[in-house]
A tleap script that builds the chain and sets N, CA, C and O, in Angstrom:
source leaprc.protein.ff14SB
mol = sequence {
  NMET ALA LEU ASP ILE VAL GLY LYS ALA PHE
  ASP VAL THR ASP ALA ILE LYS ALA HIE ALA
  ASP LYS ALA VAL GLY LYS LEU SER LYS LEU
  LYS VAL ASP LEU SER TYR ASN THR LEU ALA
  LEU LYS LYS ASP GLY ALA ASN TYR VAL SER
  GLU TYR GLU VAL GLN THR ASN LEU GLY HIE
  PHE PHE ALA ARG GLY THR ASP THR ASP CYS
  TYR VAL SER ILE THR ASP ALA VAL ASN LYS
  ILE TYR GLU GLN VAL LYS LYS LYS LEU ASP
  LYS LEU GLN HIE PRO THR ARG GLU LYS VAL
  GLU LEU GLU CALA
}
set mol.1.N position { -10.460 7.569 5.553 }
set mol.1.CA position { -10.369 8.129 4.220 }
set mol.1.C position { -10.859 7.092 3.219 }
set mol.1.O position { -10.491 5.920 3.298 }
set mol.2.N position { -11.668 7.517 2.303 }
set mol.2.CA position { -12.214 6.623 1.284 }
set mol.2.C position { -11.142 6.269 0.255 }
set mol.2.O position { -10.252 7.066 -0.043 }
set mol.3.N position { -11.250 5.076 -0.266 }
set mol.3.CA position { -10.324 4.597 -1.283 }
set mol.3.C position { -10.798 5.051 -2.657 }
set mol.3.O position { -11.942 4.802 -3.037 }
set mol.4.N position { -9.922 5.714 -3.401 }
set mol.4.CA position { -10.211 6.091 -4.783 }
set mol.4.C position { -9.646 5.003 -5.689 }
set mol.4.O position { -8.446 4.728 -5.666 }
set mol.5.N position { -10.512 4.386 -6.486 }
set mol.5.CA position { -10.083 3.335 -7.404 }
set mol.5.C position { -10.233 3.852 -8.828 }
set mol.5.O position { -11.315 4.272 -9.239 }
set mol.6.N position { -9.134 3.816 -9.574 }
set mol.6.CA position { -9.116 4.316 -10.941 }
set mol.6.C position { -8.752 3.165 -11.871 }
set mol.6.O position { -7.751 2.481 -11.659 }
set mol.7.N position { -9.562 2.955 -12.893 }
set mol.7.CA position { -9.260 1.949 -13.906 }
set mol.7.C position { -8.780 2.632 -15.169 }
set mol.7.O position { -9.518 3.413 -15.770 }
set mol.8.N position { -7.567 2.354 -15.575 }
set mol.8.CA position { -7.006 2.951 -16.791 }
set mol.8.C position { -7.273 2.002 -17.959 }
set mol.8.O position { -6.637 0.955 -18.077 }
set mol.9.N position { -8.230 2.385 -18.828 }
set mol.9.CA position { -8.662 1.544 -19.954 }
set mol.9.C position { -9.084 0.172 -19.449 }
set mol.9.O position { -8.788 -0.855 -20.059 }
set mol.10.N position { -9.789 0.183 -18.311 }
set mol.10.CA position { -10.132 -1.047 -17.617 }
set mol.10.C position { -11.397 -0.787 -16.813 }
set mol.10.O position { -11.466 0.193 -16.071 }
set mol.11.N position { -12.396 -1.649 -16.949 }
set mol.11.CA position { -13.634 -1.482 -16.192 }
set mol.11.C position { -13.477 -2.065 -14.793 }
set mol.11.O position { -13.135 -3.237 -14.633 }
set mol.12.N position { -13.727 -1.241 -13.788 }
set mol.12.CA position { -13.632 -1.679 -12.400 }
set mol.12.C position { -15.021 -2.131 -11.955 }
set mol.12.O position { -15.950 -1.327 -11.882 }
set mol.13.N position { -15.153 -3.412 -11.661 }
set mol.13.CA position { -16.445 -3.970 -11.263 }
set mol.13.C position { -16.666 -3.784 -9.769 }
set mol.13.O position { -15.749 -3.428 -9.030 }
set mol.14.N position { -17.898 -4.030 -9.337 }
set mol.14.CA position { -18.215 -3.935 -7.914 }
set mol.14.C position { -17.444 -4.973 -7.109 }
set mol.14.O position { -17.057 -4.710 -5.970 }
set mol.15.N position { -17.219 -6.149 -7.687 }
set mol.15.CA position { -16.466 -7.198 -6.994 }
set mol.15.C position { -15.015 -6.768 -6.768 }
set mol.15.O position { -14.443 -7.035 -5.712 }
set mol.16.N position { -14.427 -6.107 -7.756 }
set mol.16.CA position { -13.052 -5.618 -7.611 }
set mol.16.C position { -13.001 -4.525 -6.551 }
set mol.16.O position { -12.077 -4.493 -5.738 }
set mol.17.N position { -13.989 -3.627 -6.553 }
set mol.17.CA position { -14.045 -2.570 -5.538 }
set mol.17.C position { -14.171 -3.163 -4.143 }
set mol.17.O position { -13.507 -2.708 -3.212 }
set mol.18.N position { -15.020 -4.176 -3.993 }
set mol.18.CA position { -15.208 -4.815 -2.690 }
set mol.18.C position { -13.919 -5.486 -2.227 }
set mol.18.O position { -13.554 -5.389 -1.056 }
set mol.19.N position { -13.231 -6.162 -3.138 }
set mol.19.CA position { -11.966 -6.815 -2.786 }
set mol.19.C position { -10.914 -5.780 -2.382 }
set mol.19.O position { -10.187 -5.978 -1.409 }
set mol.20.N position { -10.835 -4.686 -3.123 }
set mol.20.CA position { -9.859 -3.638 -2.818 }
set mol.20.C position { -10.154 -3.002 -1.461 }
set mol.20.O position { -9.234 -2.773 -0.675 }
set mol.21.N position { -11.422 -2.715 -1.177 }
set mol.21.CA position { -11.784 -2.137 0.121 }
set mol.21.C position { -11.421 -3.077 1.261 }
set mol.21.O position { -10.926 -2.641 2.300 }
set mol.22.N position { -11.669 -4.366 1.063 }
set mol.22.CA position { -11.347 -5.347 2.098 }
set mol.22.C position { -9.836 -5.431 2.307 }
set mol.22.O position { -9.372 -5.488 3.446 }
set mol.23.N position { -9.068 -5.441 1.220 }
set mol.23.CA position { -7.615 -5.530 1.312 }
set mol.23.C position { -7.025 -4.288 1.973 }
set mol.23.O position { -6.124 -4.399 2.804 }
set mol.24.N position { -7.523 -3.114 1.614 }
set mol.24.CA position { -7.012 -1.860 2.174 }
set mol.24.C position { -7.404 -1.717 3.644 }
set mol.24.O position { -6.731 -1.015 4.399 }
set mol.25.N position { -8.474 -2.368 4.049 }
set mol.25.CA position { -8.886 -2.343 5.449 }
set mol.25.C position { -7.812 -2.865 6.385 }
set mol.25.O position { -7.828 -2.568 7.579 }
set mol.26.N position { -6.882 -3.637 5.852 }
set mol.26.CA position { -5.767 -4.166 6.636 }
set mol.26.C position { -4.910 -3.036 7.216 }
set mol.26.O position { -4.322 -3.186 8.288 }
set mol.27.N position { -4.841 -1.902 6.503 }
set mol.27.CA position { -4.036 -0.768 6.979 }
set mol.27.C position { -4.602 -0.149 8.254 }
set mol.27.O position { -3.864 0.480 9.013 }
set mol.28.N position { -5.893 -0.317 8.497 }
set mol.28.CA position { -6.499 0.274 9.690 }
set mol.28.C position { -5.942 -0.354 10.964 }
set mol.28.O position { -6.027 0.253 12.031 }
set mol.29.N position { -5.379 -1.548 10.875 }
set mol.29.CA position { -4.764 -2.194 12.039 }
set mol.29.C position { -3.554 -1.410 12.536 }
set mol.29.O position { -3.226 -1.445 13.722 }
set mol.30.N position { -2.895 -0.702 11.621 }
set mol.30.CA position { -1.685 0.038 11.974 }
set mol.30.C position { -1.987 1.392 12.606 }
set mol.30.O position { -1.091 2.033 13.155 }
set mol.31.N position { -3.229 1.830 12.534 }
set mol.31.CA position { -3.674 3.087 13.147 }
set mol.31.C position { -2.859 4.284 12.668 }
set mol.31.O position { -2.267 5.010 13.467 }
set mol.32.N position { -2.838 4.477 11.352 }
set mol.32.CA position { -2.195 5.649 10.759 }
set mol.32.C position { -3.271 6.499 10.101 }
set mol.32.O position { -4.315 5.989 9.693 }
set mol.33.N position { -3.011 7.792 10.001 }
set mol.33.CA position { -3.953 8.715 9.370 }
set mol.33.C position { -3.681 8.772 7.870 }
set mol.33.O position { -2.589 9.144 7.442 }
set mol.34.N position { -4.676 8.404 7.080 }
set mol.34.CA position { -4.545 8.441 5.628 }
set mol.34.C position { -5.102 9.754 5.103 }
set mol.34.O position { -6.247 10.105 5.385 }
set mol.35.N position { -4.288 10.484 4.336 }
set mol.35.CA position { -4.785 11.711 3.733 }
set mol.35.C position { -4.949 11.554 2.222 }
set mol.35.O position { -5.630 12.358 1.585 }
set mol.36.N position { -4.334 10.533 1.652 }
set mol.36.CA position { -4.421 10.271 0.210 }
set mol.36.C position { -4.352 8.764 0.035 }
set mol.36.O position { -3.433 8.119 0.540 }
set mol.37.N position { -5.316 8.201 -0.675 }
set mol.37.CA position { -5.454 6.755 -0.731 }
set mol.37.C position { -5.983 6.377 -2.115 }
set mol.37.O position { -7.195 6.405 -2.333 }
set mol.38.N position { -5.098 6.023 -3.060 }
set mol.38.CA position { -5.521 5.775 -4.431 }
set mol.38.C position { -4.966 4.452 -4.952 }
set mol.38.O position { -3.798 4.121 -4.750 }
set mol.39.N position { -5.834 3.713 -5.623 }
set mol.39.CA position { -5.454 2.458 -6.262 }
set mol.39.C position { -5.752 2.581 -7.754 }
set mol.39.O position { -6.900 2.791 -8.145 }
set mol.40.N position { -4.718 2.449 -8.585 }
set mol.40.CA position { -4.881 2.529 -10.039 }
set mol.40.C position { -4.688 1.137 -10.629 }
set mol.40.O position { -3.700 0.459 -10.345 }
set mol.41.N position { -5.643 0.724 -11.453 }
set mol.41.CA position { -5.596 -0.599 -12.079 }
set mol.41.C position { -5.471 -0.450 -13.585 }
set mol.41.O position { -6.128 0.393 -14.195 }
set mol.42.N position { -4.619 -1.278 -14.180 }
set mol.42.CA position { -4.514 -1.276 -15.637 }
set mol.42.C position { -4.112 -2.663 -16.117 }
set mol.42.O position { -3.551 -3.464 -15.369 }
set mol.43.N position { -4.408 -2.920 -17.366 }
set mol.43.CA position { -4.065 -4.200 -17.991 }
set mol.43.C position { -2.859 -3.965 -18.880 }
set mol.43.O position { -2.871 -3.084 -19.740 }
set mol.44.N position { -1.811 -4.761 -18.667 }
set mol.44.CA position { -0.577 -4.636 -19.436 }
set mol.44.C position { -0.282 -5.985 -20.088 }
set mol.44.O position { 0.368 -6.843 -19.492 }
set mol.45.N position { -0.759 -6.161 -21.298 }
set mol.45.CA position { -0.601 -7.450 -21.970 }
set mol.45.C position { -1.461 -8.501 -21.283 }
set mol.45.O position { -2.680 -8.357 -21.194 }
set mol.46.N position { -0.820 -9.556 -20.800 }
set mol.46.CA position { -1.543 -10.620 -20.100 }
set mol.46.C position { -1.643 -10.350 -18.604 }
set mol.46.O position { -2.348 -11.068 -17.895 }
set mol.47.N position { -0.953 -9.329 -18.116 }
set mol.47.CA position { -0.901 -9.053 -16.679 }
set mol.47.C position { -1.777 -7.872 -16.287 }
set mol.47.O position { -2.046 -6.973 -17.084 }
set mol.48.N position { -2.210 -7.908 -15.036 }
set mol.48.CA position { -2.892 -6.774 -14.425 }
set mol.48.C position { -1.881 -6.078 -13.523 }
set mol.48.O position { -1.135 -6.732 -12.794 }
set mol.49.N position { -1.860 -4.764 -13.576 }
set mol.49.CA position { -0.941 -3.976 -12.762 }
set mol.49.C position { -1.763 -3.115 -11.812 }
set mol.49.O position { -2.641 -2.364 -12.238 }
set mol.50.N position { -1.467 -3.232 -10.522 }
set mol.50.CA position { -2.127 -2.426 -9.498 }
set mol.50.C position { -1.088 -1.515 -8.875 }
set mol.50.O position { -0.079 -1.985 -8.349 }
set mol.51.N position { -1.327 -0.220 -8.933 }
set mol.51.CA position { -0.425 0.757 -8.324 }
set mol.51.C position { -1.164 1.411 -7.173 }
set mol.51.O position { -2.181 2.075 -7.372 }
set mol.52.N position { -0.648 1.221 -5.974 }
set mol.52.CA position { -1.308 1.716 -4.771 }
set mol.52.C position { -0.441 2.805 -4.159 }
set mol.52.O position { 0.744 2.600 -3.896 }
set mol.53.N position { -1.046 3.963 -3.938 }
set mol.53.CA position { -0.326 5.128 -3.423 }
set mol.53.C position { -1.045 5.647 -2.185 }
set mol.53.O position { -2.260 5.841 -2.192 }
set mol.54.N position { -0.273 5.870 -1.117 }
set mol.54.CA position { -0.846 6.288 0.161 }
set mol.54.C position { -0.019 7.428 0.743 }
set mol.54.O position { 1.211 7.382 0.733 }
set mol.55.N position { -0.698 8.442 1.245 }
set mol.55.CA position { -0.051 9.511 2.006 }
set mol.55.C position { -0.557 9.396 3.434 }
set mol.55.O position { -1.763 9.457 3.673 }
set mol.56.N position { 0.347 9.231 4.378 }
set mol.56.CA position { -0.028 9.099 5.788 }
set mol.56.C position { 0.694 10.155 6.605 }
set mol.56.O position { 1.462 10.961 6.080 }
set mol.57.N position { 0.427 10.128 7.901 }
set mol.57.CA position { 1.142 11.029 8.795 }
set mol.57.C position { 2.616 10.619 8.919 }
set mol.57.O position { 3.417 11.380 9.461 }
set mol.58.N position { 2.984 9.434 8.429 }
set mol.58.CA position { 4.367 8.954 8.472 }
set mol.58.C position { 5.138 9.267 7.196 }
set mol.58.O position { 6.368 9.215 7.185 }
set mol.59.N position { 4.426 9.590 6.124 }
set mol.59.CA position { 5.086 9.880 4.856 }
set mol.59.C position { 4.296 9.348 3.674 }
set mol.59.O position { 3.138 8.950 3.801 }
set mol.60.N position { 4.945 9.353 2.528 }
set mol.60.CA position { 4.336 8.930 1.267 }
set mol.60.C position { 4.839 7.524 0.928 }
set mol.60.O position { 6.035 7.246 1.017 }
set mol.61.N position { 3.912 6.641 0.539 }
set mol.61.CA position { 4.266 5.266 0.219 }
set mol.61.C position { 3.661 4.886 -1.131 }
set mol.61.O position { 2.562 5.319 -1.478 }
set mol.62.N position { 4.399 4.066 -1.889 }
set mol.62.CA position { 3.946 3.621 -3.206 }
set mol.62.C position { 4.361 2.171 -3.409 }
set mol.62.O position { 5.467 1.773 -3.045 }
set mol.63.N position { 3.455 1.381 -4.000 }
set mol.63.CA position { 3.784 -0.009 -4.318 }
set mol.63.C position { 3.053 -0.422 -5.587 }
set mol.63.O position { 1.988 0.102 -5.915 }
set mol.64.N position { 3.651 -1.372 -6.287 }
set mol.64.CA position { 3.064 -1.886 -7.522 }
set mol.64.C position { 2.981 -3.404 -7.419 }
set mol.64.O position { 3.944 -4.073 -7.044 }
set mol.65.N position { 1.822 -3.926 -7.757 }
set mol.65.CA position { 1.628 -5.372 -7.801 }
set mol.65.C position { 1.282 -5.794 -9.211 }
set mol.65.O position { 0.466 -5.150 -9.871 }
set mol.66.N position { 1.898 -6.874 -9.683 }
set mol.66.CA position { 1.660 -7.363 -11.037 }
set mol.66.C position { 1.376 -8.857 -10.993 }
set mol.66.O position { 2.115 -9.624 -10.377 }
set mol.67.N position { 0.293 -9.260 -11.655 }
set mol.67.CA position { -0.049 -10.677 -11.713 }
set mol.67.C position { -1.035 -10.897 -12.860 }
set mol.67.O position { -1.609 -9.945 -13.388 }
set mol.68.N position { -1.223 -12.151 -13.234 }
set mol.68.CA position { -2.202 -12.466 -14.273 }
set mol.68.C position { -3.624 -12.388 -13.732 }
set mol.68.O position { -4.581 -12.326 -14.503 }
set mol.69.N position { -3.763 -12.390 -12.403 }
set mol.69.CA position { -5.066 -12.265 -11.749 }
set mol.69.C position { -5.168 -10.875 -11.123 }
set mol.69.O position { -4.290 -10.467 -10.363 }
set mol.70.N position { -6.223 -10.161 -11.437 }
set mol.70.CA position { -6.413 -8.795 -10.941 }
set mol.70.C position { -6.455 -8.747 -9.415 }
set mol.70.O position { -5.867 -7.855 -8.804 }
set mol.71.N position { -7.144 -9.697 -8.804 }
set mol.71.CA position { -7.297 -9.714 -7.351 }
set mol.71.C position { -5.958 -9.944 -6.653 }
set mol.71.O position { -5.681 -9.331 -5.622 }
set mol.72.N position { -5.141 -10.812 -7.204 }
set mol.72.CA position { -3.822 -11.084 -6.629 }
set mol.72.C position { -2.925 -9.856 -6.748 }
set mol.72.O position { -2.158 -9.559 -5.833 }
set mol.73.N position { -3.015 -9.142 -7.866 }
set mol.73.CA position { -2.184 -7.945 -8.031 }
set mol.73.C position { -2.573 -6.862 -7.028 }
set mol.73.O position { -1.708 -6.150 -6.519 }
set mol.74.N position { -3.870 -6.733 -6.740 }
set mol.74.CA position { -4.332 -5.764 -5.739 }
set mol.74.C position { -3.804 -6.146 -4.364 }
set mol.74.O position { -3.259 -5.307 -3.648 }
set mol.75.N position { -3.965 -7.406 -3.998 }
set mol.75.CA position { -3.503 -7.881 -2.696 }
set mol.75.C position { -2.001 -7.711 -2.556 }
set mol.75.O position { -1.518 -7.337 -1.487 }
set mol.76.N position { -1.255 -7.982 -3.620 }
set mol.76.CA position { 0.198 -7.842 -3.604 }
set mol.76.C position { 0.612 -6.394 -3.341 }
set mol.76.O position { 1.491 -6.142 -2.517 }
set mol.77.N position { -0.008 -5.454 -4.027 }
set mol.77.CA position { 0.324 -4.035 -3.842 }
set mol.77.C position { -0.017 -3.571 -2.427 }
set mol.77.O position { 0.766 -2.852 -1.805 }
set mol.78.N position { -1.174 -3.976 -1.919 }
set mol.78.CA position { -1.585 -3.567 -0.573 }
set mol.78.C position { -0.653 -4.171 0.475 }
set mol.78.O position { -0.292 -3.496 1.439 }
set mol.79.N position { -0.261 -5.429 0.301 }
set mol.79.CA position { 0.657 -6.061 1.253 }
set mol.79.C position { 2.015 -5.367 1.272 }
set mol.79.O position { 2.636 -5.246 2.327 }
set mol.80.N position { 2.477 -4.910 0.108 }
set mol.80.CA position { 3.746 -4.182 0.053 }
set mol.80.C position { 3.649 -2.865 0.821 }
set mol.80.O position { 4.568 -2.506 1.557 }
set mol.81.N position { 2.549 -2.151 0.653 }
set mol.81.CA position { 2.348 -0.894 1.393 }
set mol.81.C position { 2.273 -1.177 2.888 }
set mol.81.O position { 2.867 -0.459 3.692 }
set mol.82.N position { 1.543 -2.220 3.256 }
set mol.82.CA position { 1.404 -2.590 4.669 }
set mol.82.C position { 2.783 -2.820 5.296 }
set mol.82.O position { 3.056 -2.336 6.394 }
set mol.83.N position { 3.644 -3.554 4.602 }
set mol.83.CA position { 4.983 -3.828 5.126 }
set mol.83.C position { 5.821 -2.552 5.215 }
set mol.83.O position { 6.577 -2.380 6.171 }
set mol.84.N position { 5.696 -1.655 4.233 }
set mol.84.CA position { 6.446 -0.398 4.269 }
set mol.84.C position { 6.029 0.455 5.464 }
set mol.84.O position { 6.876 0.991 6.179 }
set mol.85.N position { 4.715 0.577 5.674 }
set mol.85.CA position { 4.205 1.393 6.780 }
set mol.85.C position { 4.583 0.759 8.114 }
set mol.85.O position { 4.971 1.459 9.049 }
set mol.86.N position { 4.470 -0.555 8.201 }
set mol.86.CA position { 4.813 -1.263 9.441 }
set mol.86.C position { 6.293 -1.077 9.776 }
set mol.86.O position { 6.647 -0.865 10.936 }
set mol.87.N position { 7.159 -1.157 8.761 }
set mol.87.CA position { 8.591 -0.966 8.969 }
set mol.87.C position { 8.884 0.450 9.466 }
set mol.87.O position { 9.703 0.644 10.365 }
set mol.88.N position { 8.207 1.438 8.873 }
set mol.88.CA position { 8.399 2.831 9.291 }
set mol.88.C position { 7.936 3.031 10.731 }
set mol.88.O position { 8.603 3.714 11.508 }
set mol.89.N position { 6.798 2.436 11.090 }
set mol.89.CA position { 6.300 2.531 12.462 }
set mol.89.C position { 7.275 1.900 13.449 }
set mol.89.O position { 7.538 2.461 14.512 }
set mol.90.N position { 7.809 0.734 13.097 }
set mol.90.CA position { 8.768 0.060 13.972 }
set mol.90.C position { 10.022 0.900 14.169 }
set mol.90.O position { 10.572 0.949 15.270 }
set mol.91.N position { 10.477 1.562 13.107 }
set mol.91.CA position { 11.659 2.418 13.227 }
set mol.91.C position { 11.395 3.591 14.167 }
set mol.91.O position { 12.268 3.979 14.943 }
set mol.92.N position { 10.192 4.152 14.096 }
set mol.92.CA position { 9.872 5.287 14.954 }
set mol.92.C position { 9.671 4.868 16.404 }
set mol.92.O position { 10.015 5.617 17.318 }
set mol.93.N position { 9.119 3.684 16.620 }
set mol.93.CA position { 8.857 3.216 17.978 }
set mol.93.C position { 10.104 2.661 18.649 }
set mol.93.O position { 10.225 2.721 19.872 }
set mol.94.N position { 11.034 2.122 17.864 }
set mol.94.CA position { 12.244 1.519 18.408 }
set mol.94.C position { 13.466 2.077 17.688 }
set mol.94.O position { 14.075 1.389 16.868 }
set mol.95.N position { 13.824 3.318 17.990 }
set mol.95.CA position { 14.977 3.898 17.291 }
set mol.95.C position { 16.272 3.181 17.691 }
set mol.95.O position { 16.384 2.638 18.790 }
set mol.96.N position { 17.229 3.191 16.788 }
set mol.96.CA position { 18.507 2.557 17.089 }
set mol.96.C position { 19.241 3.388 18.126 }
set mol.96.O position { 19.035 4.596 18.248 }
set mol.97.N position { 20.083 2.723 18.853 }
set mol.97.CA position { 20.844 3.435 19.880 }
set mol.97.C position { 21.881 4.349 19.239 }
set mol.97.O position { 22.410 4.061 18.166 }
set mol.98.N position { 22.152 5.436 19.908 }
set mol.98.CA position { 23.166 6.351 19.404 }
set mol.98.C position { 24.539 5.732 19.596 }
set mol.98.O position { 24.782 5.011 20.563 }
set mol.99.N position { 25.424 6.022 18.672 }
set mol.99.CA position { 26.774 5.486 18.769 }
set mol.99.C position { 27.542 6.252 19.838 }
set mol.99.O position { 27.502 7.481 19.901 }
set mol.100.N position { 28.227 5.511 20.659 }
set mol.100.CA position { 29.027 6.108 21.724 }
set mol.100.C position { 30.491 5.879 21.379 }
set mol.100.O position { 30.912 4.754 21.105 }
set mol.101.N position { 31.250 6.950 21.396 }
set mol.101.CA position { 32.672 6.816 21.099 }
set mol.101.C position { 33.395 6.347 22.350 }
set mol.101.O position { 33.207 6.896 23.436 }
set mol.102.N position { 34.217 5.335 22.186 }
set mol.102.CA position { 34.982 4.796 23.306 }
set mol.102.C position { 36.346 5.467 23.352 }
set mol.102.O position { 37.008 5.653 22.331 }
set mol.103.N position { 36.742 5.824 24.560 }
set mol.103.CA position { 38.062 6.432 24.725 }
set mol.103.C position { 39.076 5.334 24.990 }
set mol.103.O position { 38.796 4.389 25.728 }
set mol.104.N position { 40.240 5.455 24.396 }
set mol.104.CA position { 41.267 4.417 24.549 }
set mol.104.C position { 42.071 4.609 25.797 }
set mol.104.O position { 42.976 3.822 26.076 }
savepdb mol mol.pdb
quit
């Protein structure tokens, strides 16, 4: 699925697009199906805010990265999504054991 990059009152350069594509490529390691993949960038005072939203076969995930550097905020948001998806995958692959009631 292609990454949709939206700049809110912010010009998205080719370098930013290339960095975002490279960062989002990390999700392909997890082998999940992406049906919705959007990165929204905006400037909030001195900070850049990156909001990354993903819909996968595992569910809906959202993360926000904030930093004074646009590239760091993108990487931060993508890393948060990566950890959320990885945690969900681990839960599905290794479910907790069912509680067994002990008789006295």
